[in-house]
C-alpha positions in Angstrom: 111.7 42.4 86.6 112.0 39.4 88.9 112.6 35.8 87.8 109.0 35.0 88.7 107.6 37.7 86.5 110.0 36.9 83.7 108.5 33.4 83.6 104.9 34.3 84.1 105.1 37.0 81.5 106.1 34.5 78.8 103.4 33.8 76.2 102.0 30.3 76.1 103.7 29.8 72.7 107.0 31.1 74.0 106.8 28.8 77.0 105.8 25.8 74.9 108.8 26.3 72.6 111.2 26.6 75.5 109.8 23.5 77.2 110.1 21.6 74.0 113.8 22.5 73.7 114.3 21.6 77.4 115.3 25.2 78.1 112.4 25.8 80.6 111.4 23.6 83.5 107.7 22.9 83.9 108.3 22.8 87.7 110.0 26.3 87.7 107.2 27.7 85.5 104.5 26.3 87.8 106.2 27.5 90.9 106.5 31.0 89.4 102.8 31.1 88.7 101.9 29.8 92.2 104.0 32.5 93.8 102.3 35.1 91.7 98.9 33.7 92.6 99.8 33.9 96.2 100.9 37.5 95.9 98.2 38.9 93.5 95.0 36.8 94.0 94.1 38.3 97.4 93.7 41.6 95.6 92.1 40.2 92.4 89.9 37.3 93.7 90.3 35.5 90.4 90.9 32.0 91.9 88.3 30.3 94.1 90.4 27.2 94.6 94.2 26.9 94.1 95.4 23.4 93.6 99.1 24.0 94.5 100.1 20.5 95.5 98.3 18.9 92.6 99.9 21.4 90.2 103.4 20.7 91.4 102.8 17.0 91.2 101.6 17.4 87.6 104.6 19.7 86.8 107.1 17.2 88.1 105.5 14.4 86.0 105.6 16.7 82.9 109.3 17.4 83.6 110.1 13.8 84.0 108.3 13.0 80.7 110.6 15.4 78.9 113.3 12.8 79.0 111.2 10.1 77.4 111.0 9.5 73.7 107.8 10.4 71.8 105.8 13.4 70.5 104.6 15.8 73.2 101.8 18.3 72.8 102.5 22.1 72.8 100.5 22.2 76.1 102.9 19.9 77.9 104.0 21.5 81.2 101.8 24.6 80.6 100.0 26.0 83.7 96.3 26.7 83.0 93.2 27.3 85.0 89.5 26.6 84.7 86.3 28.6 85.1 84.7 26.9 88.1 82.0 25.2 86.1 84.3 22.7 84.5 84.0 19.6 86.6 87.2 18.4 88.1 87.5 14.9 89.7 87.9 15.3 93.4 88.4 19.0 93.2 85.7 21.5 94.3 83.5 22.7 91.5 81.0 25.4 92.5 79.7 27.1 89.4 79.9 30.1 91.6 76.9 28.9 93.6 76.4 28.7 97.3 74.7 25.4 97.2 77.7 23.7 95.5 80.3 25.1 97.8 81.5 21.7 98.8 80.8 19.8 95.6 83.4 17.2 94.6 82.7 15.7 91.1 83.4 12.0 90.4 84.7 12.7 86.9 86.4 15.6 85.1 84.9 17.4 82.1 86.1 16.1 78.8 88.2 19.2 78.1 89.9 18.9 81.5 90.7 15.3 80.8 92.1 16.2 77.4 94.2 19.0 78.8 95.7 16.7 81.4 96.3 14.0 78.8 98.2 16.6 76.8 100.4 17.4 79.8 98.8 20.6 81.0 99.2 21.7 84.6 96.0 22.7 86.5 96.6 25.6 88.8 93.0 25.8 90.1 89.4 27.0 89.6 88.4 30.5 88.7 85.7 32.9 90.0 82.6 33.6 87.9 79.2 35.0 87.9 76.9 32.7 89.8 75.8 29.8 87.6 77.2 31.8 84.7 74.0 33.9 84.5 75.4 37.4 84.4 78.1 39.6 83.0 80.0 41.1 85.9 81.3 38.3 88.1 80.3 40.3 91.2 79.6 37.0 93.0 77.6 37.4 96.2 78.9 34.1 97.7 82.6 34.2 96.9 83.2 37.9 96.4 83.6 39.9 93.3 86.3 39.2 90.8 88.2 42.5 90.2 89.5 44.1 87.1 93.3 43.9 86.9 93.5 47.3 85.3 91.6 48.9 88.2 90.6 46.8 91.2 87.6 49.0 91.9 86.1 47.9 88.6 84.4 44.6 87.4 86.4 42.0 85.4 83.3 41.2 83.3 81.5 37.9 83.2 80.5 35.4 83.5 84.0 34.1 82.9 85.5 37.0 84.9 88.0 35.0 86.8 89.3 33.4 83.6 89.9 36.8 82.0 91.3 38.4 85.1 93.7 35.6 85.9 95.1 35.6 82.3 95.4 39.4 82.2 97.2 39.5 85.6 99.7 36.7 84.6 98.3 34.2 87.1 98.0 31.5 84.4 99.1 31.2 80.8 95.6 30.3 79.6 92.1 29.6 80.9 88.9 27.9 79.8 85.6 29.7 80.1 82.0 29.3 78.9 80.1 31.6 76.6 76.3 31.6 76.4 75.6 35.2 75.5 79.1 36.6 75.5 80.6 35.3 78.7 84.1 34.7 77.3 84.2 37.7 75.0 82.8 40.3 77.4 85.4 39.7 80.2 88.1 39.4 77.6 87.2 42.9 76.3 86.8 44.4 79.8 90.0 42.8 81.1 92.2 43.3 78.0 92.9 39.7 76.8 92.0 37.6 73.8 88.8 35.6 74.2 87.5 33.1 71.6 84.0 31.6 71.3 84.4 28.9 68.7 81.7 27.5 66.5 78.8 25.8 68.3 79.9 22.2 68.9 83.5 22.8 68.1 84.7 22.2 71.7 83.1 19.6 73.9 80.8 20.8 76.7 80.5 17.4 78.4 81.2 18.0 82.1 80.8 21.7 81.8 77.9 22.6 84.1 75.2 23.9 81.8 73.3 27.2 81.7 71.6 26.9 78.3 71.8 23.7 76.3 71.0 25.6 73.1 73.6 28.4 73.5 76.4 27.2 75.7 79.9 27.2 74.1 83.2 26.3 75.7 85.7 29.1 75.1 89.3 30.0 75.4 91.2 32.9 76.9 94.9 33.8 76.6 97.0 36.9 76.1 97.7 36.5 72.4 95.9 35.3 69.3 98.7 32.8 68.7 98.2 31.3 72.2 94.4 30.9 71.6 95.1 29.3 68.2 97.5 26.9 69.8 94.9 26.0 72.5 92.2 25.4 69.9 94.6 23.3 67.7 95.0 20.8 70.6 91.5 21.0 72.2 89.3 20.8 69.1 88.9 17.1 69.3 85.5 15.7 68.5 83.8 14.1 71.6 81.4 11.5 70.4 80.0 11.1 73.9 78.8 14.8 73.9 75.4 15.1 72.3 76.0 18.8 71.6 79.4 18.2 69.8 79.6 18.6 66.1 82.2 16.6 64.1 83.8 19.3 62.0 86.8 18.9 59.6 90.1 18.9 61.4 92.2 22.0 60.9 95.6 23.3 61.8 94.6 26.6 63.3 98.2 27.8 63.3 99.0 27.0 59.7 97.7 30.2 58.1 98.1 32.5 61.0 100.8 34.7 59.4 99.3 34.9 55.9 97.6 38.2 56.4 94.3 39.6 55.0 95.4 41.2 51.7 92.4 41.4 49.3 89.8 40.5 51.9 86.3 42.0 51.8 85.3 42.9 55.4 82.0 44.3 56.7 82.1 46.9 59.5 78.8 47.1 61.4 77.9 50.7 61.1 74.4 51.6 62.1 72.4 53.1 64.9 72.4 49.8 66.9 76.2 49.1 66.8 77.2 52.7 67.0 75.2 53.1 70.2 78.3 52.7 72.4 80.7 54.8 74.4 82.5 57.4 72.2 85.9 56.0 73.0 84.7 52.5 71.9 83.3 53.9 68.7 86.6 55.7 68.0 88.7 52.6 68.8 86.6 50.5 66.4 86.9 53.0 63.6 90.6 53.1 64.1 90.7 49.3 64.0 88.8 49.4 60.6 91.6 51.7 59.3 94.2 49.2 60.4 92.4 46.4 58.4 92.4 48.7 55.4 96.1 49.4 55.8 96.7 45.6 55.9 95.2 45.3 52.4 91.5 44.6 53.1 88.5 46.5 51.7 86.3 47.5 54.6 82.6 48.1 53.7 80.2 49.8 56.1 77.1 47.7 56.7 73.7 48.3 58.2 74.2 45.0 60.1 71.2 45.3 62.6 68.6 45.6 59.9 70.1 42.9 57.7 70.6 40.4 60.5 67.7 41.4 62.9 70.2 41.7 65.7 68.2 43.6 68.3 65.2 41.3 68.4 67.3 38.2 68.2 69.5 39.3 71.0 66.5 39.9 73.2 65.0 36.5 72.3 68.3 34.9 73.3 67.5 35.9 76.9 64.3 33.9 76.6 66.2 30.8 75.6 68.9 31.3 78.2 66.7 31.9 81.2 64.1 29.3 80.2 66.7 26.6 79.9 68.4 27.7 83.1 65.0 27.6 84.8 64.6 24.0 83.6 68.1 23.0 84.8 67.6 24.6 88.2 63.9 24.0 88.6 64.2 21.7 91.6 66.6 24.1 93.4 64.4 27.1 92.6 61.5 25.3 94.3 63.3 23.9 97.3 65.7 26.7 98.2 65.3 29.9 96.2 67.1 31.9 98.8 70.3 30.0 98.0 70.6 32.1 94.8 71.9 35.6 94.7 69.4 38.4 94.2 70.2 39.2 90.6 70.3 35.6 89.5 67.1 34.7 91.3 65.4 37.8 89.8 66.4 36.7 86.2 65.3 33.1 86.7 61.9 34.2 88.0 61.3 37.1 85.5 62.9 35.7 82.3 62.6 32.0 83.0 58.8 31.9 82.8 58.4 32.2 79.0 55.4 30.5 77.4 55.9 27.7 74.9 54.9 30.1 72.2 57.6 32.6 73.3 60.2 29.9 73.5 59.3 28.6 70.1 59.6 32.1 68.7 63.1 32.4 70.2 64.2 29.1 68.8 63.0 30.1 65.3 65.0 33.3 65.7 68.1 31.1 66.4 67.7 29.2 63.2 67.2 32.4 61.2 70.3 34.0 62.8 72.4 31.1 61.5 70.8 31.4 58.1 71.4 35.2 58.0 75.1 34.7 58.8 75.5 32.2 56.0 74.0 34.6 53.5 76.2 37.5 54.9 79.4 35.5 54.5 78.5 34.7 50.9 79.5 38.4 50.3 82.1 39.1 53.0 85.1 37.4 54.5 84.7 38.8 58.0 82.4 41.0 60.1 83.8 43.6 62.6 81.8 45.1 65.5 82.6 46.5 68.9 82.7 43.7 71.4 80.7 45.6 74.1 78.8 48.9 74.1 80.5 50.0 77.3 83.7 49.5 79.3 83.9 48.1 82.8 81.9 49.7 85.6 82.8 50.4 89.3 81.8 47.5 91.6 80.5 49.9 94.2 78.0 51.7 91.9 74.7 49.9 91.7 73.2 52.0 88.9 76.3 51.5 86.7 76.1 47.7 87.4 72.4 47.7 86.5 73.2 49.4 83.2 76.0 46.9 82.5 73.7 43.9 83.2 71.2 45.3 80.6 73.7 46.3 77.9 77.0 44.4 78.0 75.8 41.5 75.9 74.1 43.7 73.2 76.8 43.0 70.6 77.8 39.4 71.5 74.6 37.4 72.2 73.5 37.3 68.5 76.5 35.2 67.6 75.7 32.6 70.1 72.3 32.4 68.5 73.9 32.0 65.1 76.5 29.6 66.4 79.4 31.2 64.4 82.9 31.8 65.8 83.7 35.2 67.3 86.7 36.6 69.0 87.5 39.6 71.1 90.9 41.2 70.8 92.2 44.3 72.6 91.9 47.5 70.5 92.6 50.3 72.9 91.9 51.9 76.3 89.5 54.5 77.5 90.4 57.7 79.5 90.3 55.7 82.8 92.9 53.3 81.4 90.3 50.5 81.0 90.5 48.1 78.1 88.3 48.1 74.9 87.6 45.0 72.9 87.1 44.6 69.2 84.9 41.7 68.0 85.6 39.8 64.8 83.1 37.3 63.5 83.6 34.6 60.8 81.5 31.9 59.1 80.6 28.7 60.9 83.6 26.4 61.3 86.0 29.1 59.9 88.1 29.6 63.0 91.3 29.6 60.9 90.0 32.6 59.0 89.0 34.3 62.2 92.3 33.7 64.0 94.3 34.8 60.9 92.5 38.2 60.8 92.8 38.6 64.6 96.5 37.8 64.5 97.1 40.3 61.6 95.4 43.0 63.6 97.2 42.2 66.8 100.6 42.2 65.1 99.8 45.6 63.5 98.8 47.3 66.7 100.4 45.6 69.8 97.5 46.5 72.1 97.8 43.0 73.5 101.4 43.7 74.7 100.2 46.2 77.4 100.2 44.8 80.9 97.8 45.8 83.8 99.3 48.1 86.5 99.6 45.4 89.1 102.8 45.0 91.1 105.2 42.5 89.4 
């Protein structure tokens, strides 16, 4: 293993501890990641913009600050990257769209400003499904983002570049967005940890919107501990964000190692959630056994009937496309051909809901939150597959059409409910492609969610497997 790979293969938490002890140089860490991006990204197409000079400038400042007195964040000197819908002052922000190919924002998104205030080092902007309206990141304008486990397959979406870059060791962490599963789906397909926090937990100010009612900012990293560390520093209430919710402050790392002995966990086990690839079903069943071995009682639950998952998931499409059609109404009227074919078709077909249809969907959203509250009066946690299928070949149109229709079947409901959900690696299929396990907790109970995910991760070590890219 080279010096570069030794540095890039550190976990975020390991790097943070080493920087804090002055055993690791932020400049050396950043240079190692930039070299890896240069070597690997031409094959992966995860980065749309690499901010090498800016990253080195930030890394040098972080290194100089190590010699000053005062408390530094755990993100100080850590190289990170952003899904290309987080606005970055003076740095191109495209949202994966052709019409924004040269867009230079005047101000950075709140989370970007916060990351930089905490000493983070921005490596660049990441590929994504156009305007975040899709699950494959097969972008027609900037090229498809490829899966680090097999470059012929999709990374997932819409935060495909975020998942692929983290999985391939091009950055230590990435921000993404999640409207119907857009952090968890690529995390599952690319073999990393992806967290959608509670609605309003993370600021979305300066994150180019897709759906005001369903958009969540999300976090991707290679371990649950890394995600918990990110959340601990980024869950700062933004009073200038009308969609932010002021939730009680929590140390998301405090209880991480306490285990799940005595927990009462629901496993979604019905015709709806079992309608997945056999290898995914088997991996989820094996995961349930791990939770039992860790001291939890796992109860099989007819989740679809109790929560009305199927209809609510379909109605989430109505909200997403209707609000996207509002956001892009002028662009749709003036230059519809600027959109890719799949995004334009969705905006035109799903974005024309009547007021009655939209009202029905918004009522379903309220009921989803209510159903989850009632469920968690009985259970500590809910387990489901993250996706019904693994990744698909980028060259097979029929497979991609199936993926567009099905990949969000198990994730979109929890955007409607607004509750926190996480995808953690739980196995691989016969093609060597990753499988994700979805864990769901009550609203604002990220500490509980991360604790369970960490316990599972430590018991299985699926997250330790690296993709077969050259190091």
